[in-house]
C-alpha positions as CSV (number, residue, x, y, z in Angstrom):
1,M,-8.1,24.2,-4.3
2,T,-8.9,20.6,-4.2
3,T,-7.6,18.5,-7.1
4,V,-10.0,15.8,-8.4
5,L,-8.3,12.6,-9.2
6,V,-10.3,10.6,-11.7
7,L,-10.0,6.8,-11.4
8,P,-11.5,4.9,-14.4
9,G,-12.2,1.2,-14.3
10,Y,-11.2,-1.8,-16.3
11,E,-10.4,-0.9,-19.9
12,N,-10.3,2.8,-19.0
13,S,-13.1,5.4,-19.7
14,G,-13.7,6.3,-23.3
15,P,-14.3,9.8,-24.6
16,E,-18.1,9.8,-24.1
17,H,-17.9,8.5,-20.5
18,W,-18.9,11.1,-17.9
19,Q,-15.4,10.8,-16.3
20,S,-13.7,11.9,-19.6
21,R,-16.3,14.6,-20.1
22,W,-15.6,16.0,-16.6
23,E,-11.9,16.0,-17.3
24,R,-12.4,18.1,-20.4
25,E,-14.8,20.5,-18.7
26,H,-12.8,21.0,-15.4
27,P,-9.1,21.8,-15.5
28,D,-8.7,20.7,-11.8
29,H,-9.5,17.1,-12.8
30,R,-6.6,14.7,-13.4
31,R,-6.9,11.1,-14.6
32,V,-4.9,8.5,-12.8
33,E,-3.2,6.7,-15.6
34,Q,-2.6,2.9,-15.3
35,R,0.2,1.0,-16.9
36,D,-2.2,-1.7,-18.1
37,W,-5.9,-1.1,-18.5
38,S,-6.7,-4.5,-20.0
39,F,-4.8,-6.8,-17.5
40,P,-5.0,-4.9,-14.2
41,L,-2.9,-5.8,-11.2
42,V,-4.0,-4.5,-7.8
43,D,-0.5,-3.5,-6.7
44,D,0.2,-1.6,-9.9
45,W,-3.1,0.3,-9.8
46,V,-2.9,1.1,-6.1
47,S,0.7,2.3,-6.6
48,A,-0.4,4.6,-9.5
49,L,-3.0,6.1,-7.2
50,D,-0.5,6.6,-4.4
51,E,1.9,8.4,-6.8
52,A,-0.9,10.6,-8.1
53,V,-1.9,11.6,-4.6
54,A,1.7,12.3,-3.7
55,A,2.2,14.5,-6.7
56,E,-0.5,16.9,-5.6
57,P,0.5,19.5,-3.1
58,G,-2.9,19.8,-1.4
59,E,-6.1,17.9,-0.7
60,V,-7.6,15.6,-3.4
61,A,-11.0,14.3,-4.1
62,L,-11.4,10.8,-5.6
63,V,-13.9,10.3,-8.4
64,A,-13.8,6.6,-9.2
65,H,-15.8,4.3,-11.5
66,S,-16.0,0.5,-11.4
67,L,-12.6,-1.1,-10.8
68,G,-11.4,2.4,-9.9
69,C,-13.6,2.3,-6.8
70,I,-12.0,-0.9,-5.6
71,T,-8.6,0.7,-6.3
72,A,-9.5,3.7,-4.1
73,V,-10.8,1.5,-1.3
74,R,-7.7,-0.7,-1.3
75,W,-5.4,2.4,-1.3
76,A,-7.4,3.9,1.6
77,V,-7.4,0.9,3.8
78,A,-3.6,0.3,3.3
79,D,-2.7,3.6,5.1
80,P,-5.9,5.1,6.6
81,E,-4.1,8.0,8.4
82,R,-2.5,9.2,5.2
83,A,-5.7,8.7,3.3
84,R,-7.6,10.7,5.9
85,D,-5.0,13.5,5.8
86,R,-4.9,13.8,2.0
87,V,-8.5,13.0,0.8
88,R,-11.3,15.4,1.2
89,G,-13.9,12.9,-0.1
90,A,-14.6,10.1,-2.5
91,L,-17.4,9.6,-5.1
92,L,-17.4,5.9,-5.8
93,V,-19.7,5.1,-8.8
94,A,-20.8,1.6,-9.8
95,P,-18.1,-0.4,-7.9
96,A,-17.1,-3.6,-9.7
97,D,-17.8,-6.8,-7.8
98,V,-14.3,-8.4,-8.4
99,E,-15.3,-11.3,-6.1
100,R,-18.0,-12.4,-8.5
101,L,-16.7,-11.6,-12.0
102,P,-14.7,-14.8,-12.9
103,D,-14.7,-14.1,-16.6
104,L,-12.7,-10.8,-16.3
105,P,-9.0,-10.5,-15.3
106,L,-9.8,-8.7,-12.0
107,G,-9.0,-11.5,-9.5
108,S,-6.0,-9.7,-8.0
109,F,-8.4,-7.1,-6.6
110,A,-10.3,-9.6,-4.5
111,P,-11.3,-9.8,-1.7
112,I,-13.0,-6.4,-1.6
113,P,-12.1,-4.7,1.8
114,R,-14.9,-4.3,4.2
115,A,-13.5,-1.6,6.4
116,A,-14.8,1.9,7.1
117,L,-13.1,4.5,4.9
118,P,-11.2,7.4,6.6
119,F,-12.9,10.1,4.6
120,R,-16.4,11.1,3.5
121,T,-17.7,8.8,0.8
122,T,-20.7,8.6,-1.4
123,V,-21.4,5.4,-3.3
124,V,-23.6,5.5,-6.3
125,G,-25.3,2.3,-7.5
126,S,-27.7,1.1,-10.1
127,R,-30.4,-1.5,-9.8
128,D,-29.4,-3.2,-13.1
129,D,-25.6,-2.9,-13.0
130,P,-24.3,-6.1,-14.6
131,Y,-21.0,-5.8,-12.6
132,M,-22.5,-5.6,-9.1
133,S,-25.9,-6.3,-7.7
134,F,-27.6,-3.5,-5.8
135,D,-27.7,-5.7,-2.7
136,R,-23.9,-6.0,-2.8
137,T,-23.6,-2.3,-3.5
138,E,-25.6,-1.6,-0.3
139,E,-23.5,-4.1,1.6
140,F,-20.2,-2.4,0.6
141,A,-21.5,1.1,1.1
142,A,-22.5,0.2,4.7
143,A,-19.1,-1.5,5.3
144,W,-17.3,1.5,4.0
145,G,-19.4,3.9,6.1
146,A,-20.6,5.6,2.9
147,D,-23.8,7.4,1.9
148,L,-25.6,5.4,-0.8
149,V,-27.3,7.0,-3.8
150,D,-29.7,4.7,-5.7
151,L,-29.9,5.8,-9.4
152,G,-32.5,3.2,-10.2
153,D,-32.0,1.4,-13.5
154,A,-28.9,3.1,-14.9
155,G,-26.8,0.2,-16.1
156,H,-23.1,0.4,-15.2
157,I,-23.4,4.2,-15.0
158,N,-21.1,4.7,-17.9
159,A,-21.2,6.0,-21.5
160,D,-23.8,3.3,-22.4
161,S,-26.1,4.7,-19.8
162,G,-26.6,7.9,-21.8
163,L,-25.7,10.3,-19.0
164,G,-23.7,12.8,-21.0
165,S,-21.8,14.9,-18.6
166,W,-23.9,13.5,-15.8
167,P,-25.0,16.8,-14.0
168,R,-26.4,14.7,-11.1
169,G,-23.0,13.3,-10.5
170,R,-21.5,16.8,-10.4
171,Q,-24.2,17.7,-7.8
172,L,-23.3,14.7,-5.7
173,L,-19.6,15.6,-5.8
174,A,-20.3,19.2,-4.9
175,A,-22.4,18.1,-1.9
176,L,-19.8,15.6,-0.8
177,L,-17.1,18.3,-0.9
178,G,-19.3,20.9,0.8
179,A,-19.2,23.2,-2.2
């Protein structure tokens, strides 16, 4: 069985966020806890993901949102062979443009890697995401070798987007994992 590691973004995902709902609904989903959600440091966040992957005996899938997407990408490019061997696929939703958000404490995550990821990846973007333009989402999806899904105007694809448990996201994850 594939364990789904859930990677929230800056400030964590609250109880109404689709990631939190998925965790409550699916016992094989585990949140990667970060030491500091408000003042994130890239090395700490990548280490937490590395420890979470190491703790699982089998394959994992990554379901990341916002800064969690950048964490997943940085972890994967640091050791592509290990990432390829351990990760069945990644669903990267509404990546945060840490290169262009100077008012948030996310600078340690810049620059965003522009290398192909060693596992199947789907990037989901929104046309009106305040944290990354759709043009940049397209650019990064292409650089990462990912499929791109355009949700139209869906904001930051979070609890404020009114997605509930986001059934479309579950379908995207199932398709990515071949289920």
